[in-house]
N, C-alpha and C positions, 0 to 999 in steps of 0.2 A: 798502175802508177799510184803510189800512196800520196795522199794530200799532205800539205805542210802542216806541222803541228799548230794547234790553236795557241794563241798568246793570251794569257791572263795577267793583268797587273794586280799585284797584291801589296797593299800598304800595311805594314806592321807598326802600330803605334808605340810610343814610349811607355805607355801604361802596361804594355805586354812585355816589353824588353826591360825587365826589372832586376837583372843580374845574370850571372853565368848559367844558373840552372834554367832560368826562363829562356835564355837564348838557346840552350841545348834543346829544350822542349820545342821551341819554335822551329829549329832546324830539323828535328825529327818529324814534325808534322809536314813540313814542306818536302822533305825527302820522300816520305811515304806517298805523298800526293804525286810527285813526279814519277814514282815507280808504278803507280796504278793508272795514270792518265797519259794519253798521248797529247801532251801540252807542254809549252814553255812557260816559265814563270819569270816575270820581271818584278822583283821584290823591292819595294820602296820603304826605307826604314827611317824612323825618327830617332832622336837621341833618347837614351835611357831616361825613364821617369825621373824628373827632378833635376836632370843634369844641366839643362839650359838655364834654370834659375841659379844653380850653383856657379855656373860660368859668369852670369851677370853679377853675382855677389863678388866673385874674384875681380872682375873688371872694376867695379866700384871701389873695391879696397885699394886699388892702385890709382884710380882716377875718378874723382867724384862725378864728373860729367863726361863719360866715355863717348868718343865719336861713333857715329853709326857705322863707318867703314871698319873700325877696329872691332866693334862688337860683332858685326857680321862675320869677320874673319875668325874671331874666338868661338862664336856659336857654331860655326861650321865644323869645328873639331868634334862636337858631340855626335853629329850625324855620321861623320866619317869613321868615328870609333865604332858605331853600331854596324856600319857596312863591313868593317874589317873583322869584328868579332863574329857576326853571323856567317860571313864567308868562311872563317876558320872552322866554325862548328859544322858547317855543311861539308867542308873538305874532309873533316874527320870521319864523316859518314860515307865517304866514297862518292859524293855527288859531284858531277861535272858542273862547277860553279865558277863565276867570275865576279869579282867586286870592282866597281868603277868609282872614280872620284867625280867631283862636281862637273868639271869641264868635259870629261869623257861621257857623262850621262847626257849632255847635249842640250839641256834646257837653257834658253837665253831669254833675257827680258830687257826691254828699254825703259822700264819703269811702269809700263801699262800693259803692253802685249807680251805674250809668251810665244816663242818659236822653238823649234827643235832641229838640231843637227843630229840625225839618227845614225850616222855612220858607225860610231864606236859601239852603240847599243846593239845595232843589227849584227855587227861582226861578232860581238860577244855571244848573242843569242844563237848564232849559227853553229857555235862550237860548245855551247853549255846548255844544260837543262834549266839552270837558274842563273839569273844575273841580278846582283844586288846593287842598288844605287841609293844615294842619299836623298831624303825628302827635305822639304822646308827651304831648299836652296836652288839658286839659279846663277848663271853667269851674266854679268853686265859688263860688256867689253872684256877686260881681263880680270875684273873684280868678281868676288863671290858675294852675293847678296841674299838676304833672307826674304821669305814671301809672307811674313806676318803670322800671327797666331793661327794655328791649324793649317799652316802652309804645307805640311806633308800630305794632307788630303788633296790640296790643290795640285801639288806635284804629281801625285799618282793619277788623278783624273786627267790632267793635261797630257801626261805621257801615254795614257790609255787612248785618248782621243787622237793624238798626233801619230801614234804607231798603229792605229786602227786595231786595237786589241778587241777581243771578243767581249770582255767585261772587265770591270774594275771592282776589286773587293777591298774594303777598308776594315782591317782587323783591329778590334778594340778590346777593352777589358770587360765588355758587356756583350750579351748575345745579339743585340740589335735594338730596334726601337720598341718601346713598351707603351702600354696604354697609360701608364703613370710611372713615377719614379719607383723602381723596384726596391730601392734602398729604404724607402719609407712607407711603401704600400705593399703589403703582402698579397693583395689581390691583383697586382699588376700582371699583365700577360703580354707575351711577345706578339708584336704585329708582324706577321710573316711577309706581307706585301703592302706597299702604299705607293701613291703616286707622288710625283715630284712636287706638285703644288702643295700637298700636305706636308712634305718634308721641309719645304721652304717656309711654310707658316710656322712649323715647329721651331725652325731656326730663328725666325723673326720674334717668336715669343720667348726666346732665351735658351732654347735647347742647344747645348754646346757639343752635341755628339759628333756632328759633321760640320766642317766649315761651310758657310752659306755659299761662298763663291764657287766652291767645289761642286755643290749640289746644282747650282744654276748652270755651270759649265757642262756638267753631264747631261742635264735636261736639254740644253741647246744643241748638243751634239748627238742626241739620241743614244747615249751610252748607258747600258744597264749597269747599275750600281748596287753592290751588295754590302750591307753593314752587318758585321758578324764578329764572333769571337773565334779563337783558333779551332774550337770543337763544335760550334753551332752552325746550323744552316743559315741563320741570320734573317735579316729583313731585306727584301728585294725591292729596289726602286726600279720599276719597269720603265723602259724607254722605247719609243717608236723611232726608228732611224729616219732622219730627215734627208730627203733626196738632194736638197740644195746645199747640204753642209759639205765643205771641202777642207781637208786637213792640210792643203797647200797654203792656206792663208794663216796669219797669226791668230792666236786666241786673244781676243780683245776683252779684258775683264772690267773695263770701265763701265759697262752697262749692267754688271751683275751686282 
């Protein structure tokens, strides 16, 4: 009897999704991966680079002080656009793929905790090699709400924890963590592995690479987190599974 395919959550950031060619390239990398690995991929996508700011400019052009509810609704269109475009690119490559909207993705929040209704995601994974869902967003009752700057990192980590994924990969436009800023220091070298405490210290010192709440949530759940580009091995934040951690309870982010 063969074992069930492993599940990896892969978040693809907006700095990677920079237009149709970049989306095609991302789709090709994901398709090749599913062809060579016995694994399912849950792909969490951000809006295309700069799209969220453009939507904010649109909102302010119509209303100098846009409401939070209207902004969340408008912003959600950026992530949904990425879901649809990446799904179309994967379909063109013959991949068994399903794109889901915010409510189908199943993340819910009451303003503090995150919970998951996994039925639609699990059903989609049962019939598809890749399932694409929007990051940055959750449902609050019937509304769509955003999860703050870097919220796609938090979405991906939360889904990985609540679905008991084997690991979570955050795909950025850089290869991972470096000893210094590689854009200004030619001697900067990639850090292949670091512990969560060091990653949290970097976040506290102003490193914007990964949202701090996402790092803290992965640490608390014992989730292995990989920060990488599409083509690099990246930086691995190793985690030790915590026997007392239960995915049946909400994820409380008030302590992170």
